[in-house]
C-alpha positions, 0 to 999 in steps of 0.5 A: 695781302691785308685786303685779301685776308679781310675778304676771306674772313668776310666770306668764311664768317657765315660758314663758320657761324652756321656751324655753331648753330648746329650744336644749339639745343633743339626744342619744339614749340606749337605755333598756336597763338595760345601756346606759351611753352617749349618742349625738349621731348618731341612726343611730350603729351602737352606738345601733342595737344597742339591743334591750332598750329603746327609743331616746329623745331627751333633752338632753345635760344629762339624759344626764349627770345619768343618768351616761351617758358620751359614745359614743366613736364618734359623740360628739366 
């Protein structure tokens, strides 16, 4: 019984933790090597200047782990 419960938790944990990430705030970054900010507005004029990379949606936590700073225009 105990082994079955542990196995069930191990199998369900990835499914449960995946649901938590869905609620994390989404931000946008330019993947250019010179880009340093993250944006909350997909149509921010500074983000739209992204010419040497692509625009990518990630979580705010991921942006912070990449040492990105909040955009002064669209992020409060």
